[in-house]
Biopython code that builds the backbone (N, CA, C, O; Angstrom):
import numpy as np
from Bio.PDB.StructureBuilder import StructureBuilder

atoms = [
    (1, "MET", "N", (0.831, -1.185, 0.000)),
    (1, "MET", "CA", (0.000, 0.000, 0.000)),
    (1, "MET", "C", (0.877, 1.252, 0.000)),
    (1, "MET", "O", (1.938, 1.283, 0.623)),
    (2, "THR", "N", (0.425, 2.254, -0.693)),
    (2, "THR", "CA", (1.141, 3.505, -0.796)),
    (2, "THR", "C", (0.805, 4.403, 0.387)),
    (2, "THR", "O", (-0.361, 4.561, 0.749)),
    (3, "GLU", "N", (1.842, 4.990, 0.987)),
    (3, "GLU", "CA", (1.596, 5.929, 2.087)),
    (3, "GLU", "C", (1.476, 7.328, 1.514)),
    (3, "GLU", "O", (2.303, 7.746, 0.704)),
    (4, "LEU", "N", (0.457, 8.045, 1.929)),
    (4, "LEU", "CA", (0.145, 9.371, 1.403)),
    (4, "LEU", "C", (0.137, 10.397, 2.527)),
    (4, "LEU", "O", (0.393, 10.060, 3.683)),
    (5, "GLU", "N", (-0.159, 11.656, 2.187)),
    (5, "GLU", "CA", (-0.228, 12.723, 3.181)),
    (5, "GLU", "C", (-1.664, 12.947, 3.637)),
    (5, "GLU", "O", (-2.617, 12.633, 2.924)),
    (6, "LEU", "N", (-1.798, 13.500, 4.850)),
    (6, "LEU", "CA", (-3.118, 13.847, 5.366)),
    (6, "LEU", "C", (-3.739, 14.937, 4.503)),
    (6, "LEU", "O", (-3.023, 15.781, 3.964)),
    (7, "PRO", "N", (-5.068, 14.930, 4.365)),
    (7, "PRO", "CA", (-5.725, 16.014, 3.637)),
    (7, "PRO", "C", (-5.465, 17.355, 4.324)),
    (7, "PRO", "O", (-5.305, 17.409, 5.543)),
    (8, "VAL", "N", (-5.424, 18.421, 3.552)),
    (8, "VAL", "CA", (-5.173, 19.765, 4.094)),
    (8, "VAL", "C", (-6.243, 20.141, 5.115)),
    (8, "VAL", "O", (-5.949, 20.838, 6.086)),
    (9, "SER", "N", (-7.474, 19.691, 4.909)),
    (9, "SER", "CA", (-8.583, 20.046, 5.809)),
    (9, "SER", "C", (-8.568, 19.255, 7.115)),
    (9, "SER", "O", (-9.393, 19.513, 7.992)),
    (10, "PHE", "N", (-7.650, 18.299, 7.266)),
    (10, "PHE", "CA", (-7.573, 17.506, 8.495)),
    (10, "PHE", "C", (-6.948, 18.373, 9.577)),
    (10, "PHE", "O", (-5.760, 18.689, 9.507)),
    (11, "THR", "N", (-7.738, 18.763, 10.581)),
    (11, "THR", "CA", (-7.307, 19.755, 11.565)),
    (11, "THR", "C", (-6.738, 19.179, 12.855)),
    (11, "THR", "O", (-6.225, 19.933, 13.682)),
    (12, "HIS", "N", (-6.812, 17.874, 13.048)),
    (12, "HIS", "CA", (-6.355, 17.286, 14.302)),
    (12, "HIS", "C", (-4.840, 17.122, 14.343)),
    (12, "HIS", "O", (-4.193, 16.865, 13.327)),
    (13, "GLU", "N", (-4.300, 17.277, 15.536)),
    (13, "GLU", "CA", (-2.912, 16.929, 15.814)),
    (13, "GLU", "C", (-2.929, 15.574, 16.507)),
    (13, "GLU", "O", (-3.827, 15.318, 17.310)),
    (14, "PRO", "N", (-1.975, 14.703, 16.227)),
    (14, "PRO", "CA", (-1.998, 13.396, 16.889)),
    (14, "PRO", "C", (-1.769, 13.534, 18.395)),
    (14, "PRO", "O", (-0.964, 14.359, 18.826)),
    (15, "PRO", "N", (-2.470, 12.735, 19.191)),
    (15, "PRO", "CA", (-2.230, 12.751, 20.637)),
    (15, "PRO", "C", (-0.785, 12.315, 20.933)),
    (15, "PRO", "O", (-0.129, 11.709, 20.085)),
    (16, "GLU", "N", (-0.307, 12.624, 22.122)),
    (16, "GLU", "CA", (1.056, 12.255, 22.504)),
    (16, "GLU", "C", (1.223, 10.740, 22.423)),
    (16, "GLU", "O", (0.392, 9.989, 22.933)),
    (17, "GLY", "N", (2.294, 10.300, 21.784)),
    (17, "GLY", "CA", (2.569, 8.874, 21.642)),
    (17, "GLY", "C", (1.904, 8.236, 20.436)),
    (17, "GLY", "O", (1.959, 7.018, 20.270)),
    (18, "TYR", "N", (1.273, 9.047, 19.588)),
    (18, "TYR", "CA", (0.573, 8.556, 18.406)),
    (18, "TYR", "C", (1.018, 9.348, 17.175)),
    (18, "TYR", "O", (1.607, 10.422, 17.295)),
    (19, "SER", "N", (0.732, 8.810, 16.011)),
    (19, "SER", "CA", (0.915, 9.534, 14.756)),
    (19, "SER", "C", (-0.143, 9.047, 13.778)),
    (19, "SER", "O", (-0.757, 7.999, 13.979)),
    (20, "TYR", "N", (-0.348, 9.819, 12.720)),
    (20, "TYR", "CA", (-1.314, 9.427, 11.696)),
    (20, "TYR", "C", (-0.567, 8.832, 10.510)),
    (20, "TYR", "O", (0.552, 9.232, 10.190)),
    (21, "GLN", "N", (-1.207, 7.876, 9.875)),
    (21, "GLN", "CA", (-0.678, 7.265, 8.664)),
    (21, "GLN", "C", (-1.817, 7.195, 7.653)),
    (21, "GLN", "O", (-2.924, 6.778, 7.991)),
    (22, "VAL", "N", (-1.554, 7.597, 6.433)),
    (22, "VAL", "CA", (-2.584, 7.627, 5.398)),
    (22, "VAL", "C", (-2.229, 6.610, 4.321)),
    (22, "VAL", "O", (-1.097, 6.564, 3.838)),
    (23, "ARG", "N", (-3.204, 5.805, 3.958)),
    (23, "ARG", "CA", (-3.031, 4.805, 2.903)),
    (23, "ARG", "C", (-4.202, 4.892, 1.933)),
    (23, "ARG", "O", (-5.295, 5.328, 2.295)),
    (24, "GLU", "N", (-3.959, 4.477, 0.712)),
    (24, "GLU", "CA", (-5.036, 4.425, -0.267)),
    (24, "GLU", "C", (-5.928, 3.230, 0.069)),
    (24, "GLU", "O", (-5.455, 2.099, 0.181)),
    (25, "HIS", "N", (-7.220, 3.498, 0.228)),
    (25, "HIS", "CA", (-8.186, 2.438, 0.530)),
    (25, "HIS", "C", (-8.840, 1.954, -0.757)),
    (25, "HIS", "O", (-8.927, 0.755, -1.019)),
    (26, "LYS", "N", (-9.289, 2.901, -1.540)),
    (26, "LYS", "CA", (-9.839, 2.665, -2.876)),
    (26, "LYS", "C", (-9.284, 3.767, -3.769)),
    (26, "LYS", "O", (-8.516, 4.614, -3.311)),
    (27, "ARG", "N", (-9.663, 3.758, -5.010)),
    (27, "ARG", "CA", (-9.110, 4.715, -5.961)),
    (27, "ARG", "C", (-9.266, 6.156, -5.502)),
    (27, "ARG", "O", (-8.329, 6.940, -5.650)),
    (28, "ASN", "N", (-10.396, 6.527, -4.961)),
    (28, "ASN", "CA", (-10.621, 7.912, -4.538)),
    (28, "ASN", "C", (-10.879, 8.037, -3.037)),
    (28, "ASN", "O", (-11.402, 9.057, -2.587)),
    (29, "VAL", "N", (-10.522, 7.021, -2.260)),
    (29, "VAL", "CA", (-10.756, 7.046, -0.815)),
    (29, "VAL", "C", (-9.455, 6.748, -0.074)),
    (29, "VAL", "O", (-8.762, 5.773, -0.367)),
    (30, "LEU", "N", (-9.143, 7.608, 0.890)),
    (30, "LEU", "CA", (-7.976, 7.408, 1.747)),
    (30, "LEU", "C", (-8.415, 6.833, 3.083)),
    (30, "LEU", "O", (-9.465, 7.200, 3.609)),
    (31, "ALA", "N", (-7.619, 5.940, 3.622)),
    (31, "ALA", "CA", (-7.837, 5.418, 4.974)),
    (31, "ALA", "C", (-6.844, 6.127, 5.892)),
    (31, "ALA", "O", (-5.641, 6.125, 5.630)),
    (32, "ILE", "N", (-7.345, 6.728, 6.956)),
    (32, "ILE", "CA", (-6.493, 7.423, 7.921)),
    (32, "ILE", "C", (-6.375, 6.536, 9.154)),
    (32, "ILE", "O", (-7.373, 6.202, 9.793)),
    (33, "TRP", "N", (-5.150, 6.162, 9.477)),
    (33, "TRP", "CA", (-4.873, 5.269, 10.597)),
    (33, "TRP", "C", (-4.216, 6.039, 11.728)),
    (33, "TRP", "O", (-3.434, 6.959, 11.489)),
    (34, "LEU", "N", (-4.532, 5.665, 12.954)),
    (34, "LEU", "CA", (-3.902, 6.222, 14.141)),
    (34, "LEU", "C", (-2.916, 5.175, 14.654)),
    (34, "LEU", "O", (-3.316, 4.126, 15.159)),
    (35, "ARG", "N", (-1.623, 5.473, 14.519)),
    (35, "ARG", "CA", (-0.585, 4.527, 14.929)),
    (35, "ARG", "C", (-0.206, 4.758, 16.387)),
    (35, "ARG", "O", (-0.028, 5.897, 16.817)),
    (36, "HIS", "N", (-0.085, 3.686, 17.134)),
    (36, "HIS", "CA", (0.303, 3.730, 18.548)),
    (36, "HIS", "C", (1.802, 3.452, 18.620)),
    (36, "HIS", "O", (2.288, 2.494, 18.019)),
    (37, "HIS", "N", (2.524, 4.279, 19.346)),
    (37, "HIS", "CA", (3.964, 4.092, 19.478)),
    (37, "HIS", "C", (4.314, 3.525, 20.847)),
    (37, "HIS", "O", (5.227, 4.003, 21.520)),
    (38, "TYR", "N", (3.583, 2.516, 21.239)),
    (38, "TYR", "CA", (3.835, 1.833, 22.504)),
    (38, "TYR", "C", (4.238, 0.400, 22.191)),
    (38, "TYR", "O", (3.933, -0.120, 21.117)),
    (39, "ASP", "N", (4.920, -0.228, 23.127)),
    (39, "ASP", "CA", (5.260, -1.639, 22.970)),
    (39, "ASP", "C", (4.123, -2.478, 23.529)),
    (39, "ASP", "O", (3.748, -2.339, 24.693)),
    (40, "TYR", "N", (3.586, -3.340, 22.698)),
    (40, "TYR", "CA", (2.533, -4.258, 23.115)),
    (40, "TYR", "C", (3.080, -5.676, 23.044)),
    (40, "TYR", "O", (3.761, -6.033, 22.083)),
    (41, "VAL", "N", (2.789, -6.476, 24.043)),
    (41, "VAL", "CA", (3.297, -7.842, 24.107)),
    (41, "VAL", "C", (2.778, -8.662, 22.923)),
    (41, "VAL", "O", (3.533, -9.438, 22.336)),
    (42, "TYR", "N", (1.532, -8.505, 22.576)),
    (42, "TYR", "CA", (0.932, -9.348, 21.543)),
    (42, "TYR", "C", (1.410, -9.029, 20.123)),
    (42, "TYR", "O", (1.182, -9.823, 19.211)),
    (43, "SER", "N", (2.064, -7.888, 19.919)),
    (43, "SER", "CA", (2.452, -7.511, 18.556)),
    (43, "SER", "C", (3.900, -7.871, 18.216)),
    (43, "SER", "O", (4.345, -7.646, 17.091)),
    (44, "ASP", "N", (4.632, -8.425, 19.177)),
    (44, "ASP", "CA", (6.039, -8.808, 18.964)),
    (44, "ASP", "C", (6.860, -7.674, 18.365)),
    (44, "ASP", "O", (7.684, -7.902, 17.479)),
    (45, "GLY", "N", (6.640, -6.467, 18.842)),
    (45, "GLY", "CA", (7.405, -5.316, 18.380)),
    (45, "GLY", "C", (6.898, -4.707, 17.086)),
    (45, "GLY", "O", (7.488, -3.747, 16.590)),
    (46, "GLY", "N", (5.820, -5.241, 16.525)),
    (46, "GLY", "CA", (5.268, -4.695, 15.283)),
    (46, "GLY", "C", (4.443, -3.447, 15.528)),
    (46, "GLY", "O", (4.137, -3.106, 16.670)),
    (47, "ASN", "N", (4.092, -2.781, 14.467)),
    (47, "ASN", "CA", (3.257, -1.584, 14.575)),
    (47, "ASN", "C", (1.844, -1.946, 14.988)),
    (47, "ASN", "O", (1.292, -2.953, 14.546)),
    (48, "VAL", "N", (1.266, -1.113, 15.840)),
    (48, "VAL", "CA", (-0.122, -1.282, 16.250)),
    (48, "VAL", "C", (-0.870, -0.026, 15.819)),
    (48, "VAL", "O", (-0.444, 1.091, 16.113)),
    (49, "ALA", "N", (-1.981, -0.214, 15.125)),
    (49, "ALA", "CA", (-2.736, 0.928, 14.623)),
    (49, "ALA", "C", (-4.224, 0.623, 14.667)),
    (49, "ALA", "O", (-4.647, -0.533, 14.670)),
    (50, "THR", "N", (-5.000, 1.693, 14.701)),
    (50, "THR", "CA", (-6.451, 1.585, 14.645)),
    (50, "THR", "C", (-6.945, 2.541, 13.567)),
    (50, "THR", "O", (-6.334, 3.585, 13.338)),
    (51, "ILE", "N", (-8.022, 2.201, 12.918)),
    (51, "ILE", "CA", (-8.536, 3.057, 11.855)),
    (51, "ILE", "C", (-9.165, 4.308, 12.464)),
    (51, "ILE", "O", (-10.023, 4.203, 13.341)),
    (52, "TRP", "N", (-8.746, 5.491, 12.009)),
    (52, "TRP", "CA", (-9.360, 6.738, 12.459)),
    (52, "TRP", "C", (-10.625, 6.988, 11.653)),
    (52, "TRP", "O", (-11.677, 7.283, 12.221)),
    (53, "GLY", "N", (-10.531, 6.873, 10.345)),
    (53, "GLY", "CA", (-11.669, 7.114, 9.469)),
    (53, "GLY", "C", (-11.228, 7.123, 8.024)),
    (53, "GLY", "O", (-10.118, 6.702, 7.700)),
    (54, "PHE", "N", (-12.104, 7.605, 7.154)),
    (54, "PHE", "CA", (-11.853, 7.608, 5.716)),
    (54, "PHE", "C", (-12.082, 9.003, 5.154)),
    (54, "PHE", "O", (-12.848, 9.788, 5.713)),
    (55, "TYR", "N", (-11.414, 9.308, 4.041)),
    (55, "TYR", "CA", (-11.569, 10.595, 3.370)),
    (55, "TYR", "C", (-11.772, 10.344, 1.880)),
    (55, "TYR", "O", (-10.946, 9.705, 1.228)),
    (56, "ASP", "N", (-12.882, 10.855, 1.351)),
    (56, "ASP", "CA", (-13.187, 10.738, -0.069)),
    (56, "ASP", "C", (-12.561, 11.938, -0.769)),
    (56, "ASP", "O", (-12.991, 13.072, -0.557)),
    (57, "THR", "N", (-11.551, 11.699, -1.600)),
    (57, "THR", "CA", (-10.815, 12.787, -2.236)),
    (57, "THR", "C", (-11.617, 13.487, -3.326)),
    (57, "THR", "O", (-11.364, 14.660, -3.602)),
    (58, "LYS", "N", (-12.569, 12.815, -3.949)),
    (58, "LYS", "CA", (-13.387, 13.456, -4.987)),
    (58, "LYS", "C", (-14.448, 14.361, -4.371)),
    (58, "LYS", "O", (-14.635, 15.496, -4.810)),
    (59, "LYS", "N", (-15.139, 13.858, -3.357)),
    (59, "LYS", "CA", (-16.218, 14.613, -2.723)),
    (59, "LYS", "C", (-15.724, 15.516, -1.602)),
    (59, "LYS", "O", (-16.470, 16.356, -1.099)),
    (60, "LYS", "N", (-14.451, 15.339, -1.209)),
    (60, "LYS", "CA", (-13.861, 16.113, -0.098)),
    (60, "LYS", "C", (-14.673, 15.939, 1.179)),
    (60, "LYS", "O", (-15.007, 16.910, 1.857)),
    (61, "GLN", "N", (-14.991, 14.665, 1.498)),
    (61, "GLN", "CA", (-15.803, 14.348, 2.676)),
    (61, "GLN", "C", (-15.101, 13.312, 3.551)),
    (61, "GLN", "O", (-14.424, 12.410, 3.058)),
    (62, "TYR", "N", (-15.283, 13.466, 4.864)),
    (62, "TYR", "CA", (-14.787, 12.482, 5.829)),
    (62, "TYR", "C", (-15.907, 11.511, 6.158)),
    (62, "TYR", "O", (-17.085, 11.870, 6.138)),
    (63, "HIS", "N", (-15.523, 10.271, 6.463)),
    (63, "HIS", "CA", (-16.492, 9.244, 6.823)),
    (63, "HIS", "C", (-15.992, 8.487, 8.044)),
    (63, "HIS", "O", (-14.796, 8.234, 8.188)),
    (64, "SER", "N", (-16.918, 8.134, 8.912)),
    (64, "SER", "CA", (-16.561, 7.313, 10.069)),
    (64, "SER", "C", (-16.352, 5.877, 9.595)),
    (64, "SER", "O", (-16.889, 5.485, 8.559)),
    (65, "PRO", "N", (-15.589, 5.102, 10.330)),
    (65, "PRO", "CA", (-15.402, 3.702, 9.950)),
    (65, "PRO", "C", (-16.462, 2.809, 10.583)),
    (65, "PRO", "O", (-16.874, 3.039, 11.720)),
    (66, "VAL", "N", (-16.898, 1.801, 9.857)),
    (66, "VAL", "CA", (-17.686, 0.719, 10.449)),
    (66, "VAL", "C", (-16.686, -0.278, 11.024)),
    (66, "VAL", "O", (-16.832, -0.757, 12.149)),
    (67, "ASN", "N", (-15.671, -0.574, 10.226)),
    (67, "ASN", "CA", (-14.499, -1.336, 10.642)),
    (67, "ASN", "C", (-13.364, -0.895, 9.723)),
    (67, "ASN", "O", (-13.534, 0.069, 8.976)),
    (68, "SER", "N", (-12.237, -1.551, 9.752)),
    (68, "SER", "CA", (-11.084, -1.081, 8.984)),
    (68, "SER", "C", (-11.254, -1.217, 7.474)),
    (68, "SER", "O", (-10.455, -0.668, 6.715)),
    (69, "LYS", "N", (-12.270, -1.930, 7.030)),
    (69, "LYS", "CA", (-12.477, -2.124, 5.598)),
    (69, "LYS", "C", (-13.765, -1.500, 5.083)),
    (69, "LYS", "O", (-13.956, -1.389, 3.872)),
    (70, "THR", "N", (-14.651, -1.092, 5.986)),
    (70, "THR", "CA", (-15.975, -0.604, 5.586)),
    (70, "THR", "C", (-16.151, 0.861, 5.959)),
    (70, "THR", "O", (-15.950, 1.254, 7.108)),
    (71, "ILE", "N", (-16.534, 1.671, 4.957)),
    (71, "ILE", "CA", (-16.755, 3.093, 5.151)),
    (71, "ILE", "C", (-18.154, 3.312, 5.714)),
    (71, "ILE", "O", (-19.127, 2.726, 5.239)),
    (72, "GLY", "N", (-18.240, 4.165, 6.734)),
    (72, "GLY", "CA", (-19.519, 4.447, 7.381)),
    (72, "GLY", "C", (-20.119, 5.759, 6.917)),
    (72, "GLY", "O", (-19.934, 6.175, 5.773)),
    (73, "LEU", "N", (-20.830, 6.395, 7.808)),
    (73, "LEU", "CA", (-21.551, 7.628, 7.516)),
    (73, "LEU", "C", (-20.609, 8.825, 7.354)),
    (73, "LEU", "O", (-19.511, 8.852, 7.909)),
    (74, "GLN", "N", (-21.067, 9.810, 6.579)),
    (74, "GLN", "CA", (-20.316, 11.047, 6.418)),
    (74, "GLN", "C", (-20.336, 11.809, 7.739)),
    (74, "GLN", "O", (-21.364, 11.857, 8.415)),
    (75, "VAL", "N", (-19.200, 12.404, 8.107)),
    (75, "VAL", "CA", (-19.083, 13.198, 9.328)),
    (75, "VAL", "C", (-18.382, 14.515, 9.002)),
    (75, "VAL", "O", (-17.615, 14.604, 8.043)),
    (76, "GLU", "N", (-18.657, 15.523, 9.808)),
    (76, "GLU", "CA", (-17.942, 16.794, 9.703)),
    (76, "GLU", "C", (-16.671, 16.676, 10.538)),
    (76, "GLU", "O", (-16.706, 16.131, 11.642)),
    (77, "ILE", "N", (-15.564, 17.175, 10.030)),
    (77, "ILE", "CA", (-14.293, 17.083, 10.755)),
    (77, "ILE", "C", (-14.400, 17.758, 12.123)),
    (77, "ILE", "O", (-13.718, 17.354, 13.064)),
    (78, "SER", "N", (-15.246, 18.777, 12.242)),
    (78, "SER", "CA", (-15.416, 19.475, 13.525)),
    (78, "SER", "C", (-16.124, 18.608, 14.565)),
    (78, "SER", "O", (-16.067, 18.910, 15.757)),
    (79, "ASN", "N", (-16.788, 17.539, 14.133)),
    (79, "ASN", "CA", (-17.489, 16.641, 15.057)),
    (79, "ASN", "C", (-16.693, 15.376, 15.345)),
    (79, "ASN", "O", (-17.243, 14.404, 15.862)),
    (80, "THR", "N", (-15.410, 15.377, 15.018)),
    (80, "THR", "CA", (-14.565, 14.211, 15.265)),
    (80, "THR", "C", (-13.538, 14.546, 16.337)),
    (80, "THR", "O", (-13.397, 15.705, 16.728)),
    (81, "THR", "N", (-12.828, 13.543, 16.806)),
    (81, "THR", "CA", (-11.778, 13.748, 17.799)),
    (81, "THR", "C", (-10.445, 13.310, 17.200)),
    (81, "THR", "O", (-10.431, 12.663, 16.153)),
    (82, "PRO", "N", (-9.332, 13.646, 17.837)),
    (82, "PRO", "CA", (-8.046, 13.175, 17.329)),
    (82, "PRO", "C", (-7.927, 11.644, 17.332)),
    (82, "PRO", "O", (-7.076, 11.088, 16.637)),
    (83, "TYR", "N", (-8.769, 10.969, 18.107)),
    (83, "TYR", "CA", (-8.690, 9.513, 18.219)),
    (83, "TYR", "C", (-9.553, 8.765, 17.205)),
    (83, "TYR", "O", (-9.206, 7.656, 16.800)),
    (84, "THR", "N", (-10.682, 9.363, 16.787)),
    (84, "THR", "CA", (-11.590, 8.645, 15.895)),
    (84, "THR", "C", (-12.557, 9.601, 15.199)),
    (84, "THR", "O", (-12.832, 10.700, 15.681)),
    (85, "ALA", "N", (-13.057, 9.154, 14.062)),
    (85, "ALA", "CA", (-14.095, 9.894, 13.350)),
    (85, "ALA", "C", (-15.475, 9.393, 13.738)),
    (85, "ALA", "O", (-16.479, 9.902, 13.238)),
    (86, "MET", "N", (-15.541, 8.404, 14.621)),
    (86, "MET", "CA", (-16.831, 7.878, 15.061)),
    (86, "MET", "C", (-17.587, 8.960, 15.818)),
    (86, "MET", "O", (-17.022, 9.598, 16.707)),
    (87, "PRO", "N", (-18.859, 9.177, 15.481)),
    (87, "PRO", "CA", (-19.636, 10.189, 16.208)),
    (87, "PRO", "C", (-19.873, 9.755, 17.653)),
    (87, "PRO", "O", (-20.096, 8.577, 17.934)),
    (88, "LEU", "N", (-19.821, 10.721, 18.554)),
    (88, "LEU", "CA", (-20.065, 10.425, 19.967)),
    (88, "LEU", "C", (-21.563, 10.407, 20.231)),
    (88, "LEU", "O", (-22.289, 11.281, 19.757)),
    (89, "ASN", "N", (-22.026, 9.422, 20.980)),
    (89, "ASN", "CA", (-23.428, 9.334, 21.408)),
    (89, "ASN", "C", (-23.502, 9.901, 22.816)),
    (89, "ASN", "O", (-23.280, 9.179, 23.788)),
    (90, "LEU", "N", (-23.808, 11.179, 22.935)),
    (90, "LEU", "CA", (-23.807, 11.838, 24.232)),
    (90, "LEU", "C", (-25.214, 12.214, 24.643)),
    (90, "LEU", "O", (-26.017, 12.657, 23.821)),
    (91, "ASN", "N", (-25.515, 12.030, 25.956)),
    (91, "ASN", "CA", (-26.799, 12.518, 26.466)),
    (91, "ASN", "C", (-26.651, 14.006, 26.772)),
    (91, "ASN", "O", (-25.574, 14.565, 26.562)),
    (92, "GLY", "N", (-27.691, 14.655, 27.257)),
    (92, "GLY", "CA", (-27.701, 16.087, 27.477)),
    (92, "GLY", "C", (-26.572, 16.593, 28.354)),
    (92, "GLY", "O", (-25.902, 17.558, 27.984)),
    (93, "LEU", "N", (-26.338, 15.975, 29.503)),
    (93, "LEU", "CA", (-25.287, 16.418, 30.415)),
    (93, "LEU", "C", (-23.903, 16.193, 29.806)),
    (93, "LEU", "O", (-23.022, 17.039, 29.956)),
    (94, "GLN", "N", (-23.702, 15.077, 29.129)),
    (94, "GLN", "CA", (-22.415, 14.804, 28.495)),
    (94, "GLN", "C", (-22.127, 15.816, 27.395)),
    (94, "GLN", "O", (-20.973, 16.196, 27.195)),
    (95, "GLN", "N", (-23.148, 16.255, 26.685)),
    (95, "GLN", "CA", (-22.958, 17.251, 25.623)),
    (95, "GLN", "C", (-22.412, 18.553, 26.196)),
    (95, "GLN", "O", (-21.589, 19.217, 25.566)),
    (96, "LEU", "N", (-22.868, 18.916, 27.386)),
    (96, "LEU", "CA", (-22.377, 20.135, 28.037)),
    (96, "LEU", "C", (-20.910, 19.995, 28.425)),
    (96, "LEU", "O", (-20.141, 20.949, 28.308)),
    (97, "LEU", "N", (-20.521, 18.811, 28.885)),
    (97, "LEU", "CA", (-19.167, 18.582, 29.312)),
    (97, "LEU", "C", (-18.180, 18.565, 28.141)),
    (97, "LEU", "O", (-17.036, 18.992, 28.296)),
    (98, "TYR", "N", (-18.611, 18.075, 26.969)),
    (98, "TYR", "CA", (-17.737, 17.973, 25.810)),
    (98, "TYR", "C", (-17.820, 19.178, 24.875)),
    (98, "TYR", "O", (-17.128, 19.218, 23.857)),
    (99, "ALA", "N", (-18.653, 20.149, 25.206)),
    (99, "ALA", "CA", (-18.804, 21.325, 24.331)),
    (99, "ALA", "C", (-17.623, 22.262, 24.445)),
    (99, "ALA", "O", (-17.591, 23.297, 23.778)),
]
sb = StructureBuilder()
sb.init_structure("model")
sb.init_model(0)
sb.init_chain("A")
sb.init_seg("    ")
for serial, (resi, resn, name, xyz) in enumerate(atoms, 1):
    if name == "N":
        sb.init_residue(resn, " ", resi, " ")
    sb.init_atom(name, np.array(xyz, "f"), 0.0, 1.0, " ", f" {name:<3s}", serial, name[0])
structure = sb.get_structure()
């Protein structure tokens, strides 16, 4: 897989101990991965990463992941976190705390 650059509209900075990695998922879709720079026993020193989300380069839209291979719903970058593009399900009080 080819490693690419983050889209210009991607506003998040990686959390401490993490970095982003971009790969081509499909012809016009990028997969954005969040790489963990910690040592995990189960990975035998290999890279550990989780899917952050997807970016459609033609439509200029971000999408949440269903899993690492399946593109989910469209999301606004302002409604995502540095850890994931998955939308948060917050009740009324939680919305106040995260605002």
